[in-house]
C-alpha positions, -999 to +999 in steps of 0.1 A: +531-222-407+508-232-379+502-205-353+502-220-317+487-191-297+454-199-280+421-180-279+395-188-253+368-171-275+376-194-304+373-225-282+340-212-267+327-207-303+337-242-312+319-258-283+288-236-288+285-245-325+289-282-316+261-279-290+237-259-311+245-271-346+243-235-361+263-203-358+230-185-349+223-209-321+259-206-309+256-168-309+225-170-287+243-193-263+273-170-260+254-137-261+274-124-291+267-118-328+265-145-354+294-129-375+316-130-344+310-167-340+316-174-377+348-154-376+361-172-344+355-206-360+372-196-392+402-182-374+405-215-354+403-236-386+430-214-402+452-215-371+450-253-368+449-259-405+419-283-402+383-284-412+361-283-381+326-283-395+307-296-425+274-281-436+246-307-440+209-298-443+213-263-429+233-275-399+270-276-391+282-311-384+315-314-365+343-333-381+363-359-362+390-333-356+365-310-340+352-337-317+387-346-306+396-310-299+364-305-280+371-335-258+405-321-250+390-288-240+370-302-211+400-298-187+407-263-199+371-251-192+370-271-159+401-252-148+385-219-158+355-227-138+376-234-107+395-201-112+361-184-114+351-199-081+328-227-093+333-265-091+332-282-125+321-314-108+292-298-091+260-303-112+240-273-122+203-267-125+197-279-161+177-312-161+197-344-167+178-365-191+185-403-189+173-433-209+178-470-203+163-504-212+141-521-186+170-544-176+191-514-165+163-491-153+165-503-116+202-498-115+200-463-130+171-454-107+190-464-076+220-444-088+197-414-094+183-417-059+218-416-043+230-388-067+200-367-058+208-370-021+242-355-028+227-329-052+192-322-040+186-293-064+195-312-095+165-320-117+166-355-134+144-377-156+146-413-167+127-430-195+129-466-206+133-475-242+147-502-265+182-500-279+170-486-312+149-461-294+179-450-274+198-442-306+169-421-319+165-403-286+202-393-285+201-382-322+171-361-316+186-345-284+158-359-263+182-374-238+217-364-225+229-398-214+219-434-222+227-469-209+228-501-229+240-537-230+239-537-268+268-531-292+251-502-310+267-483-338+257-449-351+277-420-364+260-397-339+266-419-308+295-433-289+295-461-264+317-458-233+319-492-215+319-492-177+312-528-169+321-562-184+302-594-175+305-630-185+273-650-192+260-672-164+234-700-161+207-693-136+183-718-121+161-721-090+178-732-058+177-770-057+176-776-094+193-809-105+219-790-125+232-772-095+255-802-087+277-790-116+303-763-110+302-752-146+273-754-171+281-763-207+257-767-237+256-805-234+241-803-199+212-782-212+201-807-238+164-815-232+163-791-202+134-767-198+150-734-210+139-698-208+152-679-238+157-643-247+137-631-277+152-636-312+158-599-317+186-599-292+222-606-302+227-630-273+199-652-286+218-657-319+250-665-300+233-691-278+214-707-307+247-710-326+265-726-296+237-751-291+237-760-328+275-765-329+272-787-298+243-807-313+220-801-284+184-789-282+172-773-249+134-775-245+124-738-250+095-732-227+093-694-228+108-665-246+112-631-228+125-596-236+147-591-206+171-609-183+150-598-154+120-617-168+141-647-175+153-647-139+118-644-126+108-676-145+139-694-135+133-685-098+098-700-102+112-733-115+100-728-151+134-736-165+170-726-166+183-695-184+216-681-197+219-643-192+242-614-184+244-613-146+247-575-144+228-558-129+198-582-125+217-607-103+232-602-069+256-625-051+234-626-020+202-639-036+191-670-016+165-682-042+188-688-071+218-710-081+242-692-104+269-711-123+295-700-149+286-709-185+311-722-210+322-714-236+324-680-222+312-648-238+313-613-226+286-586-223+296-549-221+274-524-203+280-489-216+271-453-214+257-440-247+266-404-255+262-381-284+292-375-307+278-341-319+271-325-285+296-322-256+287-339-224+274-316-197+293-314-164+262-329-148+263-359-172+300-364-165+294-362-127+266-388-129+287-411-150+314-410-123+287-415-096+274-447-114+309-462-116+317-454-080+283-468-068+290-501-086+325-504-073+315-496-037+287-522-036+301-557-028+269-574-039+278-567-075+311-586-071+317-622-063+288-634-086+300-669-094+336-658-096+357-626-097+356-627-135+319-629-139+313-592-135+339-565-132+341-527-138+359-515-168+390-495-157+380-464-177+383-431-160+379-407-189+348-390-174 
């Protein structure tokens, strides 16, 4: 029969083993002996009648049950912090390590600057990397929190969407196509077109749309980021179809931005580890990013209210 009494020490052991990956590491984090950690985890497994860890390559990998339980414990330990006189939403002194692709680096950097004004003693770092690089950095515990437009999948990583955006067509102000309220593939036939590189999923989606419509835009350049595509479009090199967030702002006087149909949606997400709990600093920064986007009117009203919008997700 399942025993429903609760032990804070068992929950502390669970979180410490998830964080460190070993009972020895958990013991060092908690300042107790390794046998005490092992006993606490075993008691918790017996009490809940679930397997919480699997041993792989000398490390303990949390099961799905362990990760679900750990997520539910955030509120408990936040409450304990408040009882002890500390604010769980107040970042600590451990560095917050961030990673983002170039297309999101300016947004993340701006949020870092405003976050540091609120928390001047909080150390932070930001590195730029590709989507694949982001996965490896999270797996290797080289970063605490990532940002991405890509639909990445990995057993050690979870995506938490915070923004949805519909593709738009971008051109220099005064371009002949700006007379159209909506841009469709047939209007791009023969037009000078700035394309994203083939390695990106959006490139495949656009190529398929053009093929199905029987049109052939004149590809004059291929670039790695939406920001580069916008730079070329602004210079009059051609039109482009991109995700508007966060490279476009509604108040840009040099560009004409039109909805693109058929519509498809980009999701901008936080990338977090599934084997290590989020730190309170990471959770605080995630909330700060979402609030910063919602409070800036320039992110809204790009083409239409549906073009870019926050995901109503308040789990952090």
